[in-house]
TIDO-277241 format. One line per 3 residues: for each residue x, y, z of C-alpha. Coordinates in pm, 1 decimal, m for minus. Layout:
X Y Z  ...;
END
This chain:
15300.8 11424.7 9610.7  15108.8 11619.4 9835.8  14762.6 11400.4 9702.1;
14995.3 11057.3 9696.0  15070.3 11089.9 10097.7  14744.1 11186.5 10167.8;
14587.9 10914.5 9960.8  14852.7 10708.0 10144.9  14702.5 10791.6 10455.4;
14376.0 10755.6 10410.3  14415.4 10413.3 10266.6  14600.2 10331.0 10566.4;
14327.6 10474.1 10794.2  14102.0 10225.3 10578.1  14301.5 9939.6 10676.6;
14270.5 10008.8 11030.9  13882.9 10016.4 11082.4  13797.9 9693.0 10810.7;
13546.7 9612.6 11127.1  13353.2 9841.2 11375.8  13396.2 9726.5 11726.6;
13120.5 9600.8 11948.7  13076.5 9876.5 12181.8  13046.9 10117.1 11828.8;
12774.7 9860.3 11718.5  12571.8 9877.0 12022.3  12605.1 10266.5 12002.4;
12508.5 10289.5 11621.6  12208.0 10052.3 11741.8  12104.9 10289.3 11955.6;
12091.2 10547.1 11755.0  11860.4 10321.6 11496.9  11661.7 10155.5 11736.8;
11530.4 10522.3 11848.5  11308.4 10589.2 11547.7  10896.0 10544.8 11600.0;
10753.1 10348.9 11237.5  10506.2 10538.7 11033.7  10255.1 10295.7 10872.2;
10111.3 10306.4 10473.2  9878.0 10497.1 10392.1  9623.5 10206.8 10303.3;
9698.6 10103.6 10667.1  9747.3 10411.5 10848.8  9740.6 10476.1 11199.7;
9825.3 10708.8 11437.0  10176.4 10615.4 11601.0  10395.3 10808.6 11898.8;
10687.9 10939.0 11736.8  10892.3 10924.3 12000.4  10762.8 10553.5 12099.9;
11114.7 10446.4 12121.1  11234.0 10664.2 12346.3  10977.6 10603.5 12612.6;
11258.5 10504.1 12888.9  11363.6 10857.9 12867.4  11176.9 11137.9 13071.4;
10999.2 11324.8 12790.2  11128.1 11655.1 12891.0  11496.8 11485.1 12828.9;
11362.8 11365.8 12523.9  11243.4 11724.5 12424.4  11563.3 11842.4 12474.1;
11777.0 11601.8 12274.0  11587.0 11627.6 11983.4  11565.9 12031.1 11978.8;
11911.4 11995.4 12047.5  12022.2 11797.2 11807.0  11783.7 11856.4 11499.0;
11560.3 12158.7 11639.2  11216.6 11957.4 11638.9  10987.0 12090.9 11845.8;
10813.5 11873.6 12140.6  10642.4 12175.1 12289.9  10431.2 12440.5 12145.8;
10616.3 12818.9 12057.0  10555.4 13117.7 12334.7  10321.1 13278.9 12075.8;
10062.8 13008.3 12161.7  10069.2 13008.3 12520.2  10022.7 13381.7 12447.2;
9721.2 13339.4 12305.6  9593.6 13093.8 12575.3  9729.3 13246.3 12863.2;
9421.9 13402.2 13095.5  9186.9 13254.4 12855.8  9146.9 12894.4 12952.4;
9476.2 12906.0 13122.1  9467.7 13116.7 13460.6  9745.8 13235.8 13682.3;
9605.7 12946.6 13990.3  9722.8 12700.4 13678.8  10062.6 12816.2 13639.3;
10113.0 12846.0 14051.5  10041.3 12475.6 14052.1  10245.2 12371.5 13780.6;
10531.8 12540.0 13880.8  10499.3 12378.5 14243.7  10421.8 12020.5 14063.6;
10777.6 12018.9 13874.0  10959.1 12115.3 14184.4  10984.3 12506.5 14055.0;
11009.5 12854.1 14230.9  10902.1 13069.7 13901.5  10643.7 13361.4 13984.9;
10337.0 13410.8 13765.6  10539.6 13715.7 13690.3  10870.5 13551.6 13586.6;
10701.9 13305.0 13365.8  10497.0 13586.9 13186.8  10799.5 13747.1 13137.6;
10941.6 13453.0 12959.0  10730.3 13428.1 12680.4  10845.8 13794.3 12572.3;
11207.6 13706.4 12606.5  11410.1 13592.9 12263.9  11555.7 13227.7 12249.2;
11907.5 13195.9 12132.8  12045.3 12860.5 12214.7  12344.4 12623.5 12044.2;
12190.8 12371.8 11809.8  12406.4 12076.8 11629.7  12480.3 12097.7 11272.9;
12590.0 11851.7 11047.3  12828.4 11831.2 10838.1  12623.8 11911.9 10554.4;
12498.0 12243.9 10729.9  12818.1 12335.3 10830.9  12938.2 12347.9 10462.1;
12628.0 12526.2 10397.1  12750.6 12809.4 10580.4  13093.2 12835.1 10411.3;
13193.6 13168.5 10219.8  13155.1 12964.6 9856.3  12796.5 12829.1 9900.2;
12571.5 13165.6 9938.3  12481.1 13165.4 9614.6  12421.4 12735.2 9518.9;
12199.7 12512.0 9608.2  12219.4 12382.3 9971.1  12361.7 12046.4 10074.7;
12086.8 12016.1 10296.8  11815.0 11998.9 10017.5  12041.6 11824.4 9755.8;
12105.0 11535.8 10025.0  11719.8 11502.5 10149.6  11603.3 11525.6 9808.3;
11884.5 11253.7 9636.6  11799.4 11006.7 9932.7  11429.8 11066.9 9954.0;
11410.5 11024.7 9568.3  11623.5 10687.1 9574.3  11441.7 10534.4 9854.0;
11108.2 10647.2 9674.1  11209.6 10434.9 9365.5  11375.3 10142.9 9574.5;
11066.5 10060.5 9786.4  10834.8 10092.4 9471.3  11033.5 9778.8 9287.5;
11073.8 9578.8 9618.3  10775.3 9627.3 9783.6  10612.0 9294.9 9613.8;
10885.0 9108.2 9608.8  10849.0 8868.7 9966.9  10962.3 8914.9 10301.9;
11088.9 9244.2 10438.8  11388.3 9089.5 10585.6  11482.9 8895.8 10224.5;
11369.8 9178.1 9966.2  11541.4 9475.2 10132.8  11868.0 9349.8 10137.5;
12162.6 9577.6 10002.5  12004.8 9926.7 10060.4  12322.7 10068.2 10090.3;
12509.3 9889.6 9817.6  12221.0 9997.0 9535.6  12231.8 10307.9 9641.8;
12622.9 10319.1 9594.9  12564.7 10216.2 9254.4  12302.8 10416.5 9180.8;
12448.4 10730.6 9329.0  12805.6 10674.8 9113.8  12628.2 10656.7 8777.8;
12457.7 10972.2 8847.8  12676.6 11264.2 8683.3  12386.5 11493.3 8728.5;
12449.5 11560.0 9086.6  12813.5 11689.7 9025.3  12640.1 11930.7 8754.0;
12383.1 12066.4 8996.1  12572.2 12149.1 9221.0  12867.2 12311.4 9010.3;
13135.6 12071.6 9214.9  13365.2 11974.0 8997.0  13549.8 11605.9 9116.1;
13245.4 11535.7 9332.5  13168.8 11202.7 9154.2  13466.5 11042.8 9222.1;
13424.0 11091.2 9600.3  13169.2 10879.1 9591.3  13423.3 10585.7 9374.5;
13623.4 10625.9 9676.5  13321.1 10464.7 9925.2  13367.9 10156.2 10084.3;
13136.7 9891.9 9943.6  12972.5 9750.7 10245.2  12771.0 9986.6 10512.6;
13025.3 9844.6 10818.4  13322.4 9953.5 10660.7  13170.2 10296.3 10548.8;
13061.2 10359.2 10907.8  13378.1 10192.9 11019.7  13579.5 10439.3 10800.5;
13384.7 10767.1 10858.7  13398.2 10735.5 11254.5  13772.8 10768.4 11287.8;
13800.2 11000.9 10985.6  13615.6 11249.4 11187.7  13696.6 11137.9 11533.6;
13381.0 11065.1 11656.4  13422.7 10908.1 12038.8  13224.0 10597.7 12127.9;
13039.6 10807.8 12352.2  12926.0 11048.9 12084.7  12840.9 10770.6 11816.9;
12437.1 10779.6 11936.6  12383.5 11112.0 11943.6  12594.0 11172.9 11617.1;
12370.8 10885.8 11411.8  12050.7 10991.0 11578.2  12094.5 11315.8 11447.7;
12167.4 11218.2 11071.4  11857.8 10986.5 11087.1  11619.3 11278.6 11213.4;
11805.8 11496.3 10898.6  11570.6 11272.1 10697.8  11333.0 11091.9 10974.1;
11030.3 11054.0 10725.6  11216.2 10767.1 10549.7  11388.8 10657.9 10838.0;
11002.7 10623.9 10990.5  10936.1 10446.7 10702.1  11253.8 10182.5 10747.4;
11139.6 10121.9 11120.7  10786.4 10008.4 10994.2  10966.6 9765.0 10798.6;
11165.3 9659.0 11096.2  10837.0 9663.5 11281.5  10679.3 9435.5 11091.3;
10969.3 9190.7 11067.4  10955.6 9201.3 11474.0  10606.2 9106.3 11476.0;
10729.3 8784.4 11217.7  10991.9 8765.6 11500.8  11243.7 8809.2 11259.9;
11486.4 9133.3 11244.1  11700.1 9335.8 10946.8  11958.3 9561.1 10940.6;
11749.4 9802.3 10680.1  11833.0 10076.9 10955.3  12196.2 10064.2 10930.6;
12205.6 10054.3 10551.2  11974.3 10398.6 10572.4  12189.3 10536.8 10826.2;
12512.5 10457.7 10630.6  12419.6 10643.0 10392.8  12318.2 10935.4 10536.1;
12688.4 10900.7 10694.3  12826.3 10881.7 10293.2  12719.6 11184.5 10213.7;
12871.2 11354.2 10514.0  13210.2 11190.2 10430.1  13161.9 11269.9 10068.7;
13106.0 11607.2 10131.8  13437.0 11655.0 10404.2  13670.8 11502.9 10170.7;
13537.0 11701.6 9849.2  13598.5 11988.4 10077.3  13948.2 11899.5 10183.1;
14055.8 11886.5 9837.4  13862.8 12125.3 9669.3  13884.3 12402.9 9905.8;
14182.9 12410.4 10179.1  14077.3 12713.7 10326.4  13748.2 12618.5 10398.6;
13829.7 12294.0 10509.3  14056.7 12442.1 10768.7  13748.2 12614.4 10897.3;
13487.6 12280.9 10896.1  13754.3 12113.2 11076.7  13767.7 12410.4 11357.6;
13381.9 12387.0 11398.3  13318.3 12029.6 11327.8  13581.5 11956.5 11649.2;
13358.2 12244.4 11801.2  13075.7 12097.2 11791.2  13166.0 11774.6 11890.6;
13361.0 11906.7 12201.3  13021.8 12070.6 12317.5  12828.5 11769.8 12226.2;
12774.4 11592.1 12554.7  12650.5 11959.9 12684.1  12366.6 12031.1 12434.9;
12093.3 11900.7 12541.6  12149.0 11981.2 12899.6  12168.5 12352.3 12793.6;
11847.7 12307.4 12614.3  11678.4 12099.2 12894.1  11772.4 12427.0 13112.6;
11582.0 12665.6 12833.7  11318.0 12435.2 12797.9  11216.3 12421.2 13219.5;
10994.2 12746.3 13203.6  10807.4 12586.5 12870.5  10754.0 12266.9 13059.0;
10536.2 12493.6 13330.8  10373.3 12607.9 13065.8  10279.0 12325.5 12922.1;
10187.5 12133.8 13275.2  9969.1 12457.2 13357.4  9798.4 12360.7 13034.0;
9734.9 12015.8 13148.5  9612.5 12112.8 13499.8  9329.7 12302.1 13340.1;
9199.9 12073.9 13114.4  9217.2 11832.3 13466.8  9089.6 11998.7 13680.6;
8800.0 12086.2 13504.4  8755.7 11734.9 13390.2  8788.6 11644.1 13781.0;
8501.3 11795.7 13867.1  8256.5 11626.7 13640.4  8406.8 11364.4 13753.8;
8386.2 11429.3 14137.3  8020.0 11570.1 14114.6  7883.2 11244.9 13903.4;
8016.1 11014.8 14119.0  7812.3 11209.0 14471.7  7517.5 11225.7 14218.5;
7509.0 10845.1 14054.4  7524.2 10554.9 14174.7  7473.1 10169.7 13994.6;
7077.2 10119.6 13919.2  6986.8 9751.9 13929.8  6724.3 9728.1 13644.3;
6607.8 9424.5 13427.1  6789.1 9375.6 13093.7  6812.4 9682.8 12887.4;
6595.2 9736.0 12580.4  6901.5 9822.6 12366.3  7249.7 9723.7 12396.1;
7507.9 9898.0 12174.3  7881.5 9830.7 12175.2  8097.4 10098.6 12001.7;
8459.6 10149.8 11952.5  8626.2 10321.5 12206.7  8750.3 10636.4 11974.5;
8675.8 10981.9 12099.0  8379.6 11033.2 11817.7  8196.3 10763.4 11967.6;
8121.6 10966.7 12297.6  7917.6 11193.8 12117.7  7705.1 10937.1 11959.9;
7694.0 10701.3 12233.9  7596.6 11034.5 12451.6  7326.3 11114.2 12184.7;
7153.3 10790.5 12154.3  7135.1 10677.2 12521.4  6935.5 11004.6 12587.6;
6622.1 10880.2 12445.2  6535.1 10612.2 12624.6  6663.5 10467.8 12958.1;
6627.5 10114.1 12853.2  6937.0 10200.5 12617.9  7274.2 10103.9 12748.6;
7568.6 10185.3 12497.9  7932.6 10004.2 12561.2  8276.0 10122.3 12511.6;
8575.6 9853.4 12389.4  8855.5 9825.9 12155.8  8723.2 9864.5 11808.1;
8870.5 9570.2 11686.3  8663.9 9405.9 11905.3  8948.3 9154.9 12061.4;
8932.4 8999.8 11691.7  9303.3 8942.7 11601.6  9203.3 8892.1 11233.7;
9340.5 8944.1 10901.9  9098.0 9005.6 10613.8  9145.6 8851.1 10259.1;
8835.6 8938.3 10043.9  8724.9 8644.7 9800.4  8906.3 8632.7 9463.6;
9219.0 8801.5 9592.5  9599.3 8768.9 9707.5  9511.3 9064.4 9933.6;
9545.5 8973.2 10331.3  9473.9 9312.4 10512.1  9512.5 9349.9 10900.5;
9179.2 9453.5 11113.1  9385.6 9489.1 11431.9  9609.1 9722.4 11601.8;
9948.8 9781.2 11478.6  10064.4 9635.6 11822.7  9947.2 9304.7 11766.3;
9995.9 9047.3 11520.0  9714.6 8876.8 11349.2  9652.0 8517.8 11416.6;
9320.0 8436.9 11209.6  9219.2 8485.7 10872.2  8896.4 8542.1 10763.4;
8733.9 8497.2 10435.2  8375.8 8578.8 10331.6  8157.1 8275.1 10185.7;
7969.9 8402.7 9848.3  7815.1 8189.4 9592.6  8079.0 8097.8 9297.0;
7898.6 8330.6 9058.8  8022.4 8574.9 9239.7  8337.1 8490.8 9318.3;
8427.8 8453.7 8955.3  8273.1 8796.7 8863.6  8520.8 8964.2 9122.4;
8807.9 8785.1 8983.8  8721.4 8855.4 8658.3  8677.3 9248.3 8765.5;
9010.1 9231.4 8980.1  9202.8 9065.1 8697.7  9044.7 9394.9 8467.9;
9137.0 9624.8 8688.4  9491.6 9493.5 8760.6  9601.0 9537.3 8374.2;
9412.4 9889.1 8379.2  9659.3 10022.7 8689.7  9950.0 9793.1 8545.1;
9959.3 9995.8 8249.9  9863.8 10339.5 8396.6  10186.2 10317.3 8621.4;
10411.9 10170.1 8349.9  10641.6 10476.8 8233.7  10624.3 10429.0 7867.1;
10271.2 10421.2 7893.5  10206.5 10719.0 8055.8  10146.9 10989.4 7787.5;
9959.9 10803.0 7574.0  9742.9 10680.0 7821.0  9691.6 11068.2 7897.9;
9624.1 11094.7 7541.4  9338.8 10806.0 7581.5  9188.5 10873.3 7871.9;
9213.5 11235.6 7895.9  8856.4 11322.8 7791.1  8727.2 11040.5 8020.8;
8901.8 11160.4 8322.3  8807.4 11520.0 8252.4  8450.1 11387.6 8228.3;
8483.7 11208.7 8524.8  8610.4 11561.2 8716.4  8287.7 11727.0 8619.3;
8077.8 11440.3 8719.8  8223.1 11442.6 9046.1  8196.2 11794.1 9068.5;
7836.1 11840.2 8969.3  7700.6 11490.5 9115.9  7947.6 11414.5 9405.7;
7929.2 11029.3 9540.9  8104.8 10821.7 9790.2  8456.4 10663.8 9715.5;
8519.5 10392.2 9944.7  8813.7 10163.3 9980.2  8875.0 9937.2 9659.5;
8883.4 9634.6 9919.8  8592.2 9771.0 10145.1  8384.9 9796.5 9772.1;
8460.5 9386.8 9729.3  8169.8 9174.4 9746.6  8099.2 9060.6 10138.0;
7857.7 8886.0 10342.8  7724.8 8828.0 10669.5  7903.7 8459.1 10668.9;
8258.3 8394.6 10728.5  8521.9 8127.0 10680.0  8752.6 8163.7 10994.6;
9089.0 7992.0 10972.6  9474.9 7971.5 11153.0  9744.7 7834.7 10972.2;
9591.5 7722.4 10703.4  9306.0 7521.5 10925.6  8929.9 7615.3 10958.9;
8858.5 7739.9 11315.3  8685.9 7439.4 11499.9  8399.7 7516.8 11708.8;
8599.4 7489.7 12040.7  8798.8 7754.8 11950.4  8525.8 7970.8 11802.3;
8371.3 7933.8 12159.6  8696.4 7996.8 12321.1  8718.0 8331.7 12088.9;
8349.0 8466.5 12167.9  8375.8 8422.1 12566.9  8705.9 8573.4 12575.4;
8509.7 8875.9 12405.3  8225.7 8899.1 12569.9  8345.9 8856.5 12912.8;
8608.5 9166.9 12805.7  8319.5 9387.3 12711.4  8081.7 9311.8 13022.0;
7837.5 9090.0 12792.3  7857.6 8731.2 12940.9  7483.5 8775.9 13144.2;
7193.7 9045.9 13103.1  7142.4 9039.9 12757.6  6898.8 9285.9 12579.1;
6662.7 9119.8 12276.2  6892.7 9363.7 12042.3  7280.1 9351.2 12105.1;
7462.2 9584.8 11817.0  7834.0 9568.3 11767.0  7888.0 9914.1 11626.1;
8224.0 9961.7 11406.2  8324.6 10291.3 11246.8  8444.7 10451.2 10957.2;
8492.1 10752.7 10793.5  8390.0 10922.0 10466.4  8604.2 11163.4 10272.3;
8714.1 11186.2 9862.1  9053.7 11244.4 9683.7  9207.4 11217.3 10061.9;
9549.0 10988.6 10075.3  9487.9 11019.6 10470.6  9180.0 10894.2 10462.6;
9236.4 10540.1 10657.4  9393.4 10771.0 10927.3  9015.0 10893.4 10980.1;
8863.7 10552.2 11007.4  8951.1 10231.9 11328.2  9316.9 10289.2 11435.2;
9246.8 9958.3 11644.2  9150.6 9799.3 11291.1  9453.3 9881.1 11156.2;
9345.8 10221.5 10981.4  9046.2 10032.1 10797.4  8682.1 10070.2 10898.2;
8516.1 9827.5 11152.3  8279.1 9698.4 10901.5  8457.8 9362.9 10887.2;
8529.8 9313.2 11238.0  8158.7 9368.1 11343.7  8025.4 9141.4 11088.2;
8273.9 8854.8 11201.0  8191.9 8886.4 11558.8  7787.7 8910.3 11466.8;
7825.3 8580.8 11245.8  8043.1 8422.1 11529.6  7803.2 8516.1 11819.0;
7434.6 8417.9 11642.0  7602.0 8089.9 11533.7  7384.7 7820.5 11734.5;
7677.9 7587.1 11755.9  7889.2 7848.4 11898.5  7616.1 7906.0 12167.9;
7549.3 7584.0 12268.5  7992.2 7569.0 12359.9  7942.3 7919.4 12566.2;
7638.1 7740.4 12749.9  7870.3 7506.2 12887.0  8139.3 7756.6 13016.8;
7867.5 7949.8 13183.2  7736.8 8234.0 12965.5  7339.5 8211.5 12824.2;
7269.3 8356.1 12523.6  6887.8 8375.7 12527.2  6728.1 8233.2 12236.7;
6558.1 8567.2 12116.2  6901.1 8799.9 12162.7  7000.8 8897.6 11821.7;
7354.2 9014.3 11735.9  7368.7 9309.1 11475.0  7658.1 9420.5 11309.7;
7646.6 9820.0 11241.9  7865.5 10055.6 11107.2  7914.4 10467.0 11228.0;
7976.5 10717.3 10962.8  8215.5 10937.9 11153.7  8157.3 11211.3 10911.6;
7752.0 11219.7 10868.2  7691.8 11032.4 11172.1  7466.1 10803.6 10992.0;
7403.6 10418.3 11086.9  7402.1 10127.8 10853.1  7272.0 9805.7 10995.4;
7395.2 9469.3 10826.0  7247.8 9097.4 10848.9  6903.9 8978.4 10693.3;
6715.6 9085.4 11019.9  6819.7 9459.4 11103.2  6676.3 9610.0 11336.3;
6316.1 9742.1 11455.8  6152.2 10009.0 11354.6  6163.0 10152.7 11700.2;
6561.9 10138.4 11694.4  6592.1 10247.9 11340.4  6412.1 10625.3 11497.6;
6650.2 10611.1 11807.6  6964.2 10583.3 11558.6  6801.8 10831.4 11307.9;
6754.9 11094.1 11641.9  7089.5 11003.8 11751.7  7225.0 11089.1 11402.5;
7065.9 11400.6 11398.4  7191.1 11498.9 11763.9  7532.1 11436.3 11686.9;
7555.3 11590.6 11373.2  7408.4 11901.2 11532.4  7678.6 11896.0 11826.5;
7944.6 11855.2 11551.6  7845.4 12138.5 11310.5  7988.6 12411.6 11552.7;
8333.6 12272.9 11506.5  8258.5 12231.3 11123.6  8166.9 12608.5 11085.9;
7776.0 12498.6 11019.6  7625.2 12613.6 11328.6  7411.2 12834.0 11121.6;
7253.8 12535.2 10937.7  6952.8 12281.2 11107.5  6780.1 11961.5 10984.9;
6808.0 11910.9 10638.6  6993.7 12173.3 10543.0  7254.7 12073.8 10782.9;
7243.3 11689.3 10640.2  7279.1 11800.0 10308.3  7595.5 11996.4 10426.5;
7769.6 11741.6 10569.0  7659.9 11455.6 10331.4  7843.4 11699.1 10078.0;
8116.0 11754.6 10270.2  8211.2 11374.0 10272.1  8140.4 11311.7 9871.6;
8369.6 11650.4 9751.1  8649.8 11527.5 9596.3  8826.1 11941.0 9652.6;
8703.3 11914.1 10035.3  9006.7 11928.8 10270.1  8839.2 11924.5 10645.1;
8560.1 11658.7 10560.8  8562.6 11610.5 10908.5  8791.3 11648.4 11215.1;
8864.0 11314.2 11293.2  9008.1 11245.2 11674.5  9114.7 11599.8 11715.7;
9168.2 11746.0 12059.5  9138.9 11345.8 12220.1  9280.0 11405.5 12587.7;
9153.5 11190.3 12844.7  9116.6 10812.6 12833.5  8832.5 10688.8 13086.7;
8825.8 10307.4 13210.5  8505.3 10276.2 13400.4  8114.5 10130.1 13415.3;
7958.6 10324.7 13173.4  7721.5 10411.5 13468.3  7965.4 10633.0 13601.3;
7982.5 10878.7 13318.6  7650.4 10822.9 13199.2  7484.7 11184.2 13116.7;
7821.2 11361.0 13139.2  7884.5 11573.6 12823.0  8295.6 11491.5 12748.9;
8311.3 11691.3 12451.0  8420.6 11462.1 12216.3  8723.6 11457.8 12423.5;
8738.1 11113.9 12593.0  8828.6 10755.0 12499.2  8577.5 10541.4 12704.3;
8631.0 10200.2 12801.7  8402.8 9978.3 13000.5  8559.9 9765.4 13317.7;
8429.9 9642.5 13632.2  8702.7 9558.7 13848.2  8464.2 9379.9 14068.2;
8413.4 9140.6 13759.5  8804.4 9090.5 13732.7  8917.6 8888.1 13999.2;
9269.9 8789.8 13835.5  9333.3 9150.4 13717.3  9385.8 9022.9 13318.6;
9096.0 9226.0 13222.0  9257.6 9593.3 13340.1  9590.8 9458.6 13226.5;
9480.6 9374.7 12856.2  9324.3 9741.3 12854.7  9633.4 9914.9 12991.3;
9872.5 9747.2 12772.9  9672.1 9746.7 12459.2  9383.7 10019.1 12432.8;
9565.6 10264.8 12635.3  9879.7 10224.3 12474.7  9698.5 10269.8 12117.7;
9530.0 10589.0 12270.7  9854.0 10715.5 12402.7  9944.0 10653.3 12027.9;
9701.1 10829.0 11898.8  9716.3 11143.8 12133.1  10100.8 11189.0 12101.1;
10085.3 11173.4 11732.9  9806.7 11442.5 11757.7  9988.9 11669.7 12005.6;
10363.8 11608.5 11782.1  10152.8 11718.1 11436.0  10066.4 12051.7 11598.9;
10360.6 12118.4 11843.7  10594.4 12034.5 11506.9  10410.9 11999.2 11132.1;
10744.1 12027.7 10984.0  10904.6 11720.4 11146.1  10632.0 11531.0 11258.0;
10304.7 11640.0 11044.4  10250.9 11610.6 10683.7  10225.8 11984.5 10595.4;
9980.3 12143.9 10337.5  9798.4 11830.4 10220.2  9694.9 12026.6 9911.0;
10044.1 12033.7 9759.4  10028.0 11613.9 9862.3  10198.2 11360.1 9608.1;
10092.4 11015.7 9667.6  10485.7 10801.0 9712.0  10381.6 10483.5 9505.8;
10013.9 10442.5 9594.0  10060.6 10382.3 9947.5  10396.7 10451.8 10140.9;
10287.9 10813.7 10209.2  10325.1 11152.7 10061.2  10538.3 11431.3 9961.3;
10467.9 11781.2 9983.2  10506.8 11928.5 9652.7  10777.2 11703.9 9431.5;
11027.9 11638.1 9661.5  11201.1 11670.5 9978.5  11152.4 11402.3 10281.6;
10886.7 11161.7 10324.6  10618.4 11297.5 10522.4  10509.6 11139.5 10823.3;
10196.3 11242.9 11077.3  9881.8 11465.2 11015.3  9819.9 11735.9 10750.9;
9783.8 12101.2 10883.8  9408.2 12114.9 10722.3  9329.3 11810.0 10993.0;
9453.3 12041.6 11301.8  9393.8 12374.4 11226.0  9079.1 12557.9 11036.4;
9243.1 12870.3 10925.3  9248.0 13045.1 11212.0  9267.8 12864.0 11518.6;
9447.2 12496.6 11599.6  9183.5 12272.7 11615.5  9350.9 12032.2 11824.7;
9481.3 12130.3 12202.7  9801.0 11956.9 12240.3  9793.3 11786.9 12587.4;
9932.7 11476.4 12714.5  9680.8 11206.5 12775.2  9508.5 11179.2 13117.1;
9402.3 10818.7 13225.8  9114.2 10756.9 13476.1  9095.6 10422.8 13588.2;
8790.4 10275.0 13820.5  8988.4 10013.7 14005.2  9200.4 9959.4 14336.9;
9516.1 10150.5 14388.7  9665.8 9787.1 14473.3  9549.4 9644.2 14124.1;
9666.6 9964.1 13942.3  10018.4 9947.8 14094.9  10035.8 9581.7 14038.4;
10005.2 9625.6 13669.9  10227.9 9871.4 13623.9  10486.5 9698.2 13830.1;
10438.7 9380.8 13596.8  10447.9 9596.5 13278.9  10786.2 9757.5 13132.7;
10617.2 9952.1 12892.9  10331.2 10069.2 13104.0  10551.8 10185.7 13412.2;
10766.4 10394.7 13140.2  10463.5 10563.1 13017.0  10332.2 10658.3 13345.0;
10706.3 10711.2 13518.4  10846.6 10916.7 13227.6  10515.5 11135.6 13194.0;
10447.0 11051.5 12850.3  10062.3 11033.4 12979.8  9888.7 11094.5 13363.6;
9753.6 10791.8 13539.9  9460.3 10873.2 13774.3  9282.6 10684.0 14023.5;
8907.7 10786.6 14017.6  8739.9 10564.8 14281.7  8373.3 10500.9 14354.1;
8379.1 10793.9 14640.1  8500.6 11007.6 14346.2  8814.9 11083.8 14524.8;
9077.6 11148.4 14230.3  9475.1 11052.4 14293.3  9752.9 11035.1 14057.3;
10015.0 10755.8 14073.5  10373.5 10836.1 13964.5  10681.3 10690.4 14030.3;
10523.6 10371.9 14250.2  10347.5 10695.0 14481.7  10009.7 10776.5 14497.3;
9954.4 11182.7 14502.6  9664.5 11328.3 14626.8  9735.7 11662.4 14517.4;
9673.8 11632.2 14096.0;
END
């Protein structure tokens, strides 16, 4: 009789909450919108994992995330014990304490590093059930829930990936999960919980009804919904980030999908299943669960405040570390301002435009050191081309621009018909092979048929390593391209407008050298799922080859040059634009085009390679090698399928400097700074400064905070041990081992050499050579930029021509940094 009564009550509750209120929907959407996207492995770009929370101050976000999920946005006390009295000194702590409005003494801050932390965190129902007295020898619910959701998502998205637009394809995520889970009798057996399957049968059929029922059933007040839902999404943050990526792609197309709400409903459903199952299977345990749950709900509003207070001293240590770096850099910048002025001279012998990637700082310095006539320029690596690349003979269309932007132009190489036909034949052959290999029934027969061949391949790669380029990069291309927009070829006028804007932004609309190199970059590594993360983030996680070849094609086109003349941009007849690739693993250059470069420039490039390679050798542990031995060693790293650290990528990035190159030329910035050329005197309407602060600076922030987060908490925001990685569906992401959540961020081996961190987690310090009024105007007119600065996701400094450096924060200029 008791069960009948309870059933009637449950049925009455369900009837009362058939629809979510508008307030509840708003709160749920708030939680859904806090998850930042993660890109697929084949288009892997760095992402600030806290991007969607930039409207809040970093310290508050840190406290909230630690309270809700025990994620760490700060380094541990043990880390600061290591750097204390080495790179970090007492006066740095004193200044940090003052900057943050605190009155801590150095002694007080030192003692804090030795104290134990004991703070309450939020626990989902699965955690509370795990702590129950009858689960001591059973598998943890948290692990099973993560595994079950993760395996379902891997299968669901694998099948749906190629079926059409995201907004249409992914409808029914919750419904399909419900159908699948109701048929899975293994969960009940694995968890040794009789009657569990019946709980899934009783779940509502739609995500909205499920969420409405649970919010009432668990007595979640409206002002608690956002935090509760956010905590559940953080529990499976990897897959939530993938869902956020699909949402991001739809928004670029001005569409919207409700996929995140479906995903949230799946995680909420597990909470509700466990709640009801405990109620029916063990009343004593359930009574304890109710008390713990209500206690949690009561203290939920206070949790973030408790952690914010607890982290206050740790933020002083973090700020002190940043002051230590900034102080050293300020001395360099102030010194060079006093000793260097712009020197008027004839057009240089060689101009080379590089991506602003921090790895370019080293190679630019090495190239410039050889001749006063060599001028390098820093510009965003996609070179202002809003393009997607479609190789001949394929339907693949690959973005070659930052993830913040949507491509508007499609480029296809112009190839002879014979090459096109051969390409199609090769691709069809590969497609049939891949389809066979991926078909589940064929797996064992494929191993039987190819095992010896593949074993031979492994042996060959071990004894005679070779490069393993991206398959798309391996397809035939050329130095001539067809450019189309919405199916129509670009007119000469459109090409001229595109070229004029790029040249003006790069400062190459006057005084051109005879040879102008457009230098893209890419990396070389083997057996590396995260290889795209070492390529160009500004090119959408691809190499910059296509961008520089397309731009060289445009700027060498005589019809485009004639059109540029009418806009006041005259390119001398003798000037040639050369597309070049810089390999960031080996520091070697590859020049494209029929003409190439002369012997003098070839020698300069080769010497720059040697100098940069030698400088990077220290961090690679190869400083004992020289010349040919060093060359062979770095080339071997690039081709070694067992090498887990082919290069250090953008590790240790810390600064973004927006200024003419002559202001930083000669400085050794240790490969830690993004260098973007900019002359405010040539930017009367501030359009260039606006572009730099809203695009390249934001991309640099994403890179900086991905590295920062992956170091602070590699378990949540990094992808763990790459030796254990298993790729999910070819490109979605990786598991660490055979299951668990989808892993995002950087592998441990990209950040740590086995003995110490190779990336120092510091927020990005941005230095801009422009009038204060100009910087303040751009910040005031762009909300995202204002949020990043005022909520201290990065530092914004003005670096004027006299060398004075002042910080901009909350619409005020602070002379004390």
